[in-house]
N, C-alpha and C positions, 0 to 999 in steps of 0.2 A: 709780735712785741707786746708784752703785757703792759697794760695802763695801770697807773697807780693814782691815788688821790693826790691832787696838786694844790699847792698853797697859792692863793692870789697874792700878787706882788705889788699892785699899785691901786689898792682899793680906794684910797683917798683921792688920787688923781682921776680914777675912773668915775667916781661919784660926781665929779664936775662935768662929765661927758666929754672930756678931753684927756688924751694921753700925754703926759708931760715927762714920763720916763719909760723905761722898758716895762712892758706889760705882757701878761699871758693872754693870747687871743685864740679862741677856739672857733674854727670855721666848719660849718656843717655842709658837706657836699664838695665834690672836686670837679664841678663844671667850670666852664671858662670864666664866668663872672666871679665865682667864688675864688678861683685860682688867681685871677686879676687882683682881687682885693688882698689875697694872702701875699702875693709877691710885693705889692706896694707897702703893705704894713711891715713886712720883714725888712725891707730897705730902710724904713723909718726907724728901725732898731728894736722891734718887738719880737717876742717869741710866739711863733704861729704854728698851730697844729691843725691839720685838716682831717676830719673824720668822714670817711666815704663808706657808704653801705655796700657798694659793689666792690669788685676785685680790682678796679682800675679807675684811672682819671678820665676826664674829658666830657662827662655828662652826655649831651645829645650828639657830641662829635665822635660817633662810634665808627668802627671799621670791621668789615668781615673779610676774612681771607680764606681761601681754599684752592689748593692745587695751582698756586701761582696767580690766581685771579684775586683782585683786591677791589673792595667796594666801600664807599661811604654809606653809612646807614642813617645819617642825619643830614644837616645842611651840607651841600657839595660845592658851593661857590661862596666867595667872600665879597662883601660889599663894605664900603667905608673902611678901607684897610688902615686909614690914619689912626683909628682907635687902637689897633694892635701895635702899630708903629710907636705910638705914644707910650704904651705899656713897656715896650722894650727899651725905649730911650730913658724912661724914668727909673728902670730897675737894673740897669747894667750898661756895660760899654758896648756889647754887641747888639747892633740894630736888628730889626726884624729880618731883613733881607740876608743877614749873615746866618740866620737860623733856619729859614725856610726859603724855598724858591717860589716867587709869585710871578705869574704870567697873566697878562690881560687877555681875556677871552674875546676873540674877534672872528666872526660876528658875536655880539653879546648874546643874541638869541635868534633862532629861526622859527617862524610861526607858520603853522598850517591851519587855516581857518575852515570852518564847516562847509563853505561853498567851494573849497578847493584852492582858493587864493593862498599864495605863499609869499613871504617876505622875510629877508634877512636884515636885522637891525645892527648896525655897527656899534662898537664899544665906545662910549663916551664921546660921541660926535653928534651934536644937535643937528648941524647941517646935513650929515650923512643920513640920520634917521628920517628927517623931513624928505629928503630926496628919495629914499627907499620907499617910504609910504606912498608918495606921489606916484612913483613908478609902478607899484604893485596894486594900489587901491584906487588910483585915479587922481587927477589934479585936484588940489585943495585939501586932500586928506592929511598931507604932511603939515600944511599950514594950520589946520585945526588942532592937530596933535601938538604942534609947536606952541600955539597960543595957550593951549591947556597947560603945558609945562611952564610957560611964563607965569601963569597964575599960581601954579604949584610952587614956583620959586618964591613968589610973594609970601605964600603960606609958610614955606621954609624959613624965610628971613624973619617972619613975625613970631614964630614959635620955636625955633631951633634952640635957643639958649635955655628958656624955662623948661622945655620939653625933654631936652637931651643932656644938657651940659650942667644943670643945677639940680640940687636935691629938690624934691617936690615941695613947693612953697606951702606954708600954712594956709595961705589964701589960694589954695589950689583951684578954687572955683573959677578963677579967671581963665583957666585952661578949658573950662567948659564951653567957652565961646569958640566957634569954628574960625580958624584963621584963613580958610580958603576963600578968595574973592570971587564967589560964584557970579556968573553972568545972569543978569535978569532977563527972562524970556517969558513970552506970552504963552501960557498953558491953560486950557479949559476956560477961556474968557476972562482970565486974570493973570497978572504978572507975578511970576514966581522965580525963585533962585534954587538951584540944586543944593540939597542938604545931605545927600548920600552919594557914594561913588556910582551906584547905578543910575542915579538921575543925571550925574555929569556925563555918563556914557550916552544916555538917551537924548539929553537935551542940548549938550554943548558939543559933543563929538559927532553926533548925528550920522553915524555909520555903524552898523552892527558889528563890523569887524574891528573898528577902533574900540567900540564898547567891550568887545571880547578881550581885546588886548589889555584894557584897563582892568576888567574883571578878573582876568587870570593873574595879574599882579596881586590883587587883594586875596584871591583864593590861595595863592602860594604861601601867604603869610597866615593863613587860617582865619581870614576875615571874610564875612558875608557882604558882598557888594551891595545888597539890598538895605543893609542897616549900617555898614561902615560910614563914619562921617566923611564929609567931603575932603577933610584934611588928610585922608588916606592917600590923596594925590601925591603926598610927600614920598611915598614908597617908590613909584616909577621915577619920580624926579631924582631921588638919591642915586638910584641905579644908573640912570642915563647920564647924570652929571659927574659922578665920582667913579663910575666904571664898575665892571664885573671882573673878578680875579679868580684864578684857579691856583690852589696850592699843590705843587708837585707831590705826588704821593697821596693826595686827598686831604681833606680838612682835618683828618686825625693827625696829620703831621703838625698842624698848627697847635692842636691840643698838646701833642708831645713836646713841642717847643716851649709852650707856656709852663708845662709841668717841669721841664728841665730848668727853666729860669727860676721857678720856685725853689727847687731842690738846691740850685746854686746859691740861692739867698738863705739857705738853711731853714726853709720851711719843712716841717715834719708831716709826713703823710701816714695815716693809719687806715688801711683798707679792710673791708669786711667789718667795719665798725658802724653799726646802725645807731643813730642817736634817736632815743625814744622820748627824751624830755629835756627842756632847758631849765636849769636850776635857778631859783630865785632866792636871794638873801637881802634883807634890809631894803626891799623895794627895788632891786635891780638884778639883772642877769649876773649869775655867779658861776656858770659853768654848764656842763652837759652830762647827761646820764645815757649810758649805752645799754643796748638790749641785754647784754650779759650782766648788768648790774653795776658795771664799773662807773665811777664818777670822776670826771676831770674838771677841776676848778679853773675858772678864767676870769679875767677882769672885763673882757668883752666877748660877745659871741656874735658871729656872723652866720645868719641863715642863708645859705646859698643853694638850698634845695627846695622841692615843692612844699609849699606851706601847709603841711598836714594839720588838720584840726586837732587840738588837744596837746600840741607840742608844749605849750606852757599852760598847765592845768589852771582853770579858773581865771584866765587872762585873756582880754581882747588885745591883740597885739598892735592894732593900728591906732595911731593918734587921730586927730581930726583929719579927715581926708578919705580917699578911696580905701575901702577895707579889703583884707584878704578874703577871697570868696572861694574856698575850696569846692563847695558844691557847684557853683557856677562854672569854675575852671574845669571840673570833670566833664562838663558838657561841650567844652571847646573841642574843635576837630583835632584829629591826629594825622599821621602820615602812613600810607601803605606803600612799601618799597618792594619792588621786584628786582632781584639781582640775577642777571643773565650772563652765564659763561658761554661765549660763542666761538664756534670754529670759523675761520676766515679772517682775513686782515681787515682792519679799519681802512676805508678808502681815503685817499688823500683829499684834504679839503672838507671833510665831513664836519658839519657844525657840532660844536661841543654840546650845545643845549638846543633842543627843539621842543616846542610846545605845540601839541596836537589838541586844538580846541574842540570841545564837545559841540555836537550839533544841538544839544538840548541843555543849554546853560541854565535856564529856569528850573528844569527838572533836577539837574545836578545840585544846584544851590538848595532847593527844597529837601533833597535827600541828605546832603552833608550836614546841614544845620537843623534837620528835623529828625536825626537819629536813624537814617535808613541807608541802604546801599544804592548808590547811583548806578543806573544801567549803562550810561555812557559817560565816564569821567573825563575830565581834562587830564591828559597825560604829559608829563615832562620827561623827555628822553635825554639821558645824559651819556655822552660818548667822549670821555676825555682822551686827548692825544698824549698819553702818558705811559711810556714803556714799563713803568713800575707797577701799573695796574694789571698787567697781563703776563702770562708765562713766556711768550715770545711773539714775534711779529705775525704769526700765522693764526693768532687768536685775538679776541677782543672782550673787554669787560663793559657791559652796558647796564645802566640802571634806569628803571622806570619808577616814577614817583607820582602819586595822586594824593590829594587832600581828601580825607574821608571822615565819616562820623566816628566818634571815640568807641573804645571797648565799653560795653555796657548796653547802650541802646542797640548796638550791633554786636553779635557774638563772633568776634574775629578768631576765636579758637575753633570754631566749627569749620572742619576741613572743606565741606562742600561750599560754604560761604566764601572762605579764603581762596580756594582754588578757582572758583567761578569768577571772582573779581579779578584775580591775576590773569585768567584767560581773556577777560574783556580788555584789560589794559594792554596785553600783548597783541591782541587783534588790532586795536586802534594804533598802536605803535608801528604796525606794518606800514602805515601811511608815511611815516618818517623814515623807516628803514625797511624797504621792500625785501622780501625773502627772509625776514627775521626768523620765522617759525622753523625754517629748514636748517638754520645755523645753531640752534640751541643745543649745547651739550648738557647744561644743567640749569635748572631754575630754582632759586631759593627766595623766600619772601620774609618780610618783616612787617608785622601789623601793629596797630595800636596796643594790642594785648602784650606784645613783645616789649614795646616801649615802656609800658606800665611796669612790667617785671624788672626791666633793667634800671629805670630811672626813678621809679616810685611815684611818678606823676599819675594821678587818678585818671583812668580811662585812656592812658597814653596820650593825653592831650598835650599839644605843643603851644606854648605861650606866644601870643602875638605882640608886635611892637605897641608901645603906648601911642595914643593919638589924642590930639586936642579936639574939642568939639563934643557934641552929643551930651552936653551937660556933665562931662567928666566920666561918663560910663566906660570910655575906652582907655582910661588911665590905669596904670598899675599901682599897687600899694606902695606907700612911701618907703624909703630906705630906713628912715627912723621908725621905730615902733613905739607902742605905748609903754613898753618896759625899758627903762633906761639900761643901757649897756647892751641891748640886743638890736641888731641892724639886719636888714635884708639886702641881699645881692643876687644877681642872676636873672633869668628871663621872667620869673614870677614876681619880680619887684620893678619899681621904676628904674629906667624907662622902658622896660619890656623885653620881649624875646628876640632871639636871633643873635649870632655871635658878636656883631658890633654893639647892639644895645646892651647885651649882657656885659660886655667889656666896659661900657660906660658906667653901668651900675657898680662894678667892682671899683672903679676909680672914685665914684661918689662916696661909697661906703668907707674907703680908706681915708678920704679927705675929712669925712665927718668924724671918724674915730680919732685921727691925728690932730685935727684943728678944732674939733668941737663945734659949738654953735656958730663960731665965727666963719665957718667954711661956707663959701657961697658958690662953689663950683670951679671948674677948670677955667683957666685963662688962655 
């Protein structure tokens, strides 16, 4: 479809930062956060066009299919499904469960620790988790984990609304204070409180296996336990409190459902359309320019993609608050995904998610966050009990995932580096799936270099959720920008990465555009 120069339709209303009539809105990117904003804005009566550089929607929620085997290439499990439920309630008559099938994963996870200890943690059951940890790790382990989650709940109650449900406040510095009520302990002849996740593991949990459990939660989100603020305790709290869910057909089915909802609300999608610049007129965003030179005028622009430097020439996008940091973002970790097409049936009762913990956690963290290849990574083994992911019951689709250094510091296009790391992951996965090597029909990998090529994120980096504490260093850039009429949505904006957080960002951006400065967040 050819694009033409479009006339702005509500410049006067837009200049006030609030849409009071039908407006033309350009959305850059078709990730879940961007599409969430698009659907909500379309329901509010605006003409919305999404420009996506790739050939399809979904952003990080990718899918790989071959010979009847189906794999997620991005996030594979859903947390906080209430975010997506709210999107579907607010944009149509059909609820989320009418559009996708959600199943609670039980056990939520199975863990294999470095000393050989194993434990299965039930889904959304505090008492069940405490009992399981006591049984596997020894009496008292469950109570220590439960007490930790109680403190994490306090942090959740203190920070949930300003961190997740409201636009980033102008006095965002208040979120620089860590809401986690750390226990004061005697360390090296003085009383101290944990300020990082690693210190919580060492000082409060006091068991290397519990510390590994906590550290793996952080690593899965691309966070360094050694530097992540104590408030990262929110992440295991959210999973264990609100549950872990699987979308039948994989997370791509969720992206398809959001895209279908957008189309039903008359959102227009233009694929293969790379936006190279945001137009500015009279001191506000006025549209977008595509790589082929085409200009599309708009009253508001939503940046739902990686915040590439120079998108608005000569402009600093951020108002007072955390700035977009493309150079820093490029140093954030990525994901290494190994997709295995296996002969042989999935055995009954096999856990959906198994975490094989590295015996060298410190070395892994130094490698991942120091730009090197870890010799012994933490490997997440995903084995969905979903017939739609395999050609028949005599085969199985298994995915291995590790958090790794981004493309650049490591050259993931080097076949020797790529294949060697995949071999290491497969060897460690044998701990969770004995005989794995003899079942492999085909192995395919996706590296941070592939992620960079498909999403445009520098280094194939994956954005982490925003966190309070650390003086605001773990916050994401505000949804408002320093250029009126331009807003940010998606994982690279407040409140950060992951399907749930990106969905929240879309809701915040839609509220800011529709209600203007009066918008204070969802209720």
